[in-house]
N, C-alpha and C positions, 0 to 999 in steps of 0.2 A: 503494500499499500504506499504510494508516494506521500510525501509530505503535504502537498497540495490538497490531494484527494482526501486525505485524513482531515485536514483543517476544515474542508468544504462537508465533509461527512458529519463532523462533531458539530458544525453550525447547524446543520439539519435537525441534528438530535435536540440541540438546545430549543430550537424552534418549536418542535414537537412538544417537548416538556412545558414550554412556555404555554402552549395552547392547551395543554392538559390542565394547568393551573387556572388559565383563563376560564376554562368549561366549568371547573369546580367553583370558581368565585360566582359563576351565573347559575349556579345549582343545576348543572347539566351533568348527569352520570357519565363517567368515563368508561365504567364497567357496569352495565345494567344486567337485569335478571334474563332468564331464559326467554327465548322467543318461539312461539308455535308456529312451526313450519309445516305446510302442507303439500308444498311442490318443489321441484328441483329443475335446474336449467335444462337437464337433458329431457326430461318429460316434455317440456313446452317446444324444445327444438326439434324434437323427433315427431311429435303429435300435436303441431301447431292447429290444425283444423279442429281438433276436439278441445283445445283450450282458448281459441280466439273469442274475446270478449269476456272471459271469466275473470274473477277477481281471485288473485291469488295471494299466498303469504310466503315469502322466501327469507333466506339470509345468505350471506357471502361476504367475501373480502373485496373491498374497493381496489381495483387495479387502475382504473383511468377516471379522470373528470374532465369534462369540457364544458366550460360555462359560456353560454352566449347571451348575455343580458337576462332577459326575464325567463329563460329556458335553459336547461342543462341536460347533458348526456353523460352517463357514467357506465363503466364497464365493472360488473361485479362477477366473481368467481365463486361457486360453490363446489362441493365434492365432484359433481358430474360435468361441469363445464362453465362456460361464461356466457352471461345474459346481459344486454343493455337496458339500463333504465332512462326513463325519459321524465325529468322532473319540470314543472311549470310553476311561477310564482301564484297564478290564480287558483292552482289545485292545492297548493300545500300552504299558502297565505306567505304574506311577506317575511315574518320573522322566522318561520321554519324553512322556508327557501334559502334565506340568508344562511342559516345554519348549515344546511346542505351543501352550500358551496364552500363552507369552511373545514368540510371533512378533508382527511389527508390520505394519500394512497397507502393501503395496508390496514386502514381502519375496517373493523367488522360491523356491518350493519344488518339490521332486520327491516324488510319493507313489505307493504301491501299495495296492490295496484292491478290494472287492467292488463290483460295480455292484448297486444296489437301488432300491426306492422307499420312501420314508418313508409312514407313515400317513396323511400329508396328500397323498400322491400326488406328492411331489418327487423326481424324479431325483436320486440322489446316489451317492457313493462312501464306502463304509465302509472307513476306511483301517487298514491294520495295520501300516504303515510309513511314514515321511517323512523327508526330508532337506532342511536349509536350503542352497539353492544360492547365493544371493546375497542379502546383508543390504542393505537399502534405507535410506539414511541421510538421505533428505529425505521429509517428510510428503506424502502425496497431499491435493490439495484435498478439502475437506470434502464428503462425498457429495451432500447436498441442492443446495448451490449449484453444485457441480461446477466444471469449468473452462469458462467462459463468455467470458473477455476474449479477444477476437480477436487482439489485438497479442500476448499471451501465447501463444496456440494456435499462430499461425504461427512465432514465435520458439523455442517449446519444442514443436517437433511432436511429439517424444517423448513429452511429457506429455500432449499433447492426445489421442493415438493410445491411451495408457493409459486416460483418463479418459472418452473419447467413442469408444467402439470403433466406432460407426456411420460415423467418418470413414473407417476402413479401407475400406470399400465403395466409395467414390469412387476409390480408388487400385488396388482389385482390378479395378474396371470399367475403368479406364485402361490396365492391363495387358492386359486381354482385347480392348480396341479395337486397340492396337498389334499384339498378336499376330494379329488378324483380318486387319489390313493387310498384314502379312508373309505370311500363309497366301495370301491372294488374289493378291498380286504374284508369289509364288513359283510359284503355279499358271499365271500369264501368262508364265512364264519371264523374268521380271526377277531381274537379279543384285544383290543387296545390297552395297554397296561403302561403303568410309570414305574421306573427303577430309579436307584439312588443316583444323584449327580456328584456326590461326595464319596470316594471309595477309599477304604483302609489300604487296599492293594490295587495299583492301576492294571487294567488287564482288559484283554479282548482284542488288543492290537499292538503292533510294535511301534511305539511313539512315545516321545520325551512329555511327561505330564507336567502340569502346573500343580504346586504343592502349597498347601495351607495348613493352619494349625488350629485345632479346637481347644480352647483355654479350658473348659471343664473337665473333659476327659483327658486334657494334657497328652493329645496324640495329633500327629500329623495325619492329614487326609489329602486325597488328590481329587482334583476335579476330572470327571471320568473322560478317558478317551475313547471309549466304546461301552455300550450296554451288554455287550455279548454274553458275558459270564452269568449275569443276573437273569437274563431272558432264558437262558439254558437251564439254569435252576428250576424257572417255573414249568419247563418241560418235564423236568425230573418229577416236579410236584403233581404233574397231571394235567396241566393246560396243553392241549395238543397243538393249538394254533395261537400264537400271540405275536404282537407286533408293537412297536414304539417308534413314534416320530420324535427324535431327540436332538438335543444340543450336545455337542462334544466338544472338548477343548484340548488343544495339542500345542506344546509350548515349542514349536518349531518355525521355520522360515516362513516368509510371506510372499506371494506373488499374485499375479493376475488370476490365478486359480486356486489360491491357497489363502484362508483366513484363520487365525488361530481359533476362532469360535466358528462352528460351522454346523449344518443340520444333516442327519441322515434318517432314513427309514431303515430299521432293522426288523427283520421278521423270523420266526423259526415254526417249522410244521414238523410234527411227529410223523413217522412212517413216509418220510419223503427224502429224497437225495438230490444231489446238484444238478441233476437233469429237470426234476421238478422245478427247481429254483430258476433255471434258464426260461423254462416256460413262464412262470410267473413273472420275471423280469420283462420279457417281451410283451406279455399281456398288460402289465402296470403302465408300461412306457408308451405302448401304441394305442391302447385305449385312451390314455389321458391326452396324447396328441391329438387324437380324432376329436375328443370332447372339448379340448381348450382351444386348439388351433384349427379344427375342421380338416386337417390334413395330416398325413404321415411323411410328407417331404419338407423339410425345413431348410432354410438357407441360413447357413452360419457364415458371416464374414466373406461372402463370395463363394462359400462351399456348399453344393447341394448334397444334402445327406437324406438317404431313403430310410425310414424307420420300419418300413413294412416287414412282416415275418414271412420267411424265417431269416433269423439272422445267420450269418456265418459262424460256425462252430469248427475250431481247429485246435490241437494240442500245441503247447509251447515248444516242445521238440520240433515237430514238424514245421511250425512258423519260423523259428529261428533257423532250421535247416534251409528252409526255402527263400528267407528274406535276407539272411545274414551269412550264409554258407557255413554254419556251424552244426557239424553232425554229432550229436551228443553221443549217440551210440557207437561212434568211432573213437572216441576219447577214452582212453584206458585209465587215466588218474588226472589228479587236479594239476599236477606239473604240466601235461600236454593242454590241459585246458587253459592254464595261465598263458602259455606260448601262444596258443591260437588266438586268444582273446587279443592279445597285445598286437597279433598280425592284422587283427581286424580294426585296429585303433581305438579298443576298448580300455578305459580307464580302470584297472582294478588296483585300488588303493591298499586295501586290507590284506594282510598276509593270513595264510592258513584256511583260505576259503576252498569248499568242495567244489566238486564238479557241478553240482546242482546249483550252488550260488553263483558260480560264474556264469553258468546258462541263464541264470535270472538277471545278471549284471548285464550280458550282452542283449538280452531282450529289452530291458528299460532303456539303454542306450542307443541301441540301432533300429529297433523294430517298433516299439510302442508307439511312438510319435507319427508313424505311417498308416495307422489303424483309423482311417477316416470314417469308413462305413462301419455300421454296428457289427462287432465282432465278439465273439466269446472265445477267449483264450483259456484253454482247459490244461489241467493236469500240472500243477506247479510243483516244484522240488519240495521235499519234505522239510528241508532246513528252513525255508522262509514260510512255512506253513503249520505253525505249532499246533493249532485247534482243529486241523482238517484231518479227516480219515485218510490213511495211506491205501494206494492201490493194491489190491492182493496180487495182481499179477505183474506189477511194476512197482515193488515197495519203496523206491528211492522217489516216488512221486505221489501225489495226493489227489483225492476227489475234491478238487477247487477250481473254480474259474474266476476271472475277472473279465467284466465287460467294458468294451472300449467303443468310443464313439469321438471322432474328431481327434484322436491322439490322446484322450484322455481316459482315464480310469473312471468309469461311472458307477460300477457295480462290482462287489467281491463276494462269493458266496462258497461254501463248502457242504459236502456230506460230512455232517459233524463227528468228529472223533468222541466216542463215548466208552472207550476201554481205559478205565481208570490208570492202570498199570503203565499203558503207552502214555497217556496224558501226563502222568508224574514224571516220566522220563523226558518227555518234550519240555516240560518246564525246567527240569533239571539242566538240560542243554542251553536253555534261554538263560538260565541263571550263570551259566559258565561263560556265555557271551557277554553278559553284563558285567561280570567280574573282570573280563578281559577288555572292557572300555567301551562297549557298546551301551550307549545310554538309552537306546530305544528297545533294547531287548526286555522281554516281559519277566515279571518276577514269580516267584513260587506261590501259587494259591491253593493252600491245602484245603481250605473250606470247599473249593470247587471240586478238587478231587474226590473230597469226602461225599459231595452230592453225586458225583458220578459213580461211587460205589454202591449207593442206593439203587442205581441203574436208570439210565436215560435211554428211551427206545431211539431206533435209527431216526436220524433227524437231519433235515436240511435247513440251513440258513442263509440269510441274504442281507446284505447291506447296500443301499443305494445312496449315493451322494446327490442330495436333492439341490444343492447350490449350483453345482455343476450343470445338472440336468436343466435347471431354470436358466442358466446362461445360455445354453443351446437353444431352449424354446423361446427366448427372448431376444436372441441374436444379440447378447451383452457381452462386450469385450472383457469386462473386468468382473470377478467374484463381488467386487464392491458396489457394483450396480444393481445386484439383486438381493444384498443383505442392507436392510434399511439403516443399521447403525454400525458399519464395519470397525474393526480395530484400527485405531489412529495413534500416532505419537501424541504425548501430551502437548497441548497448544502452548506456543511461547507467548 
């Protein structure tokens, strides 16, 4: 903000505050009581023929005011759109009309009047009365330049929504997508549940958690990185189909597709496997796209993506062999795997990785970003899948898939590991990795192992990253465009 701009800005604030006190001195309420609204701008604009000549009561924020002697025009925005007001001195009376012309941009008013069309064909409200409901004390950004600074838009989302009403559409679509997921799962007899957001042991994913401290219990707690282990406890307890639309927190890097606080859908179904989870993933996303966007083809930043069923299904070994010329089955040991990875230009910084871990590194660095059309990548190495059931015919791999669209991981799913002995061994391996310096490796969760000892039926589990999916469906460049209040640095 330049010194000259700041000076002008502060001057405008001062003028608004002076007007606030002037209104007080004249016994005019700056903050009035509620106003009974019976109509919205969208209703009148879309159904003018039905409303023409009717008297309506509305409210909204004053966005523009044009005075012409004894008549004035104003633009007011409500939740649904912009409507023009027509004010005349002989309808309002001299005193009220004069007060109308003293209003400022940003003030919120209630008004009552007749729906009509001006000589120029502009749908308008001829007001017969109005009330100042809320006095705005800060000037809105100048109309021509608007609010374009992204840092300010994300930090002051309220101002972004005022000045850029099209932004609301992203969040309306977001709400519809989440509602659609709920509707589909309810039809399938899934029960929506709530699990803890503070965990004594962070689990369910490989990620670095946020830590806090509970004073009364004198113990550290972790903001959840995933709800998985609690949801599977419910499967043990006899709920056959459960889901949670949940907030997760990971103390990791930030990017256009990463925010430390994010939303996922996780569901678990007894007597199901990862093939069933692929079917549910397709159904959830395709039905939701049809319901929300009326199409299964989306344009994302110039790329045409076809969501229609069936999606491509391919194992990680097959895909990496095809796309990166790395034939896992011809690699005899980790030393050969390291050498081949280096030949391919893959950065493998950690020492002591297994063949499976190097396969995963090659996939992440060379293949993942090219998966533009919907693809299920199946059968992940056991070393990177501590909660997934291993394949009987190929025990170095698991019944796990990730779904990719536009090169992004959208979903992650398993045939869930339900052997308590094997699960305990997997946790021990994770603990060893953690002790070797991997801060994202999981901790031992003995209570979860105890739950498995009571018996968990064969289960399929699925997690879908809602923020990224919403980015795709709204053609948004950044995850910050689909989160109302994204994480920001402290304001200077």
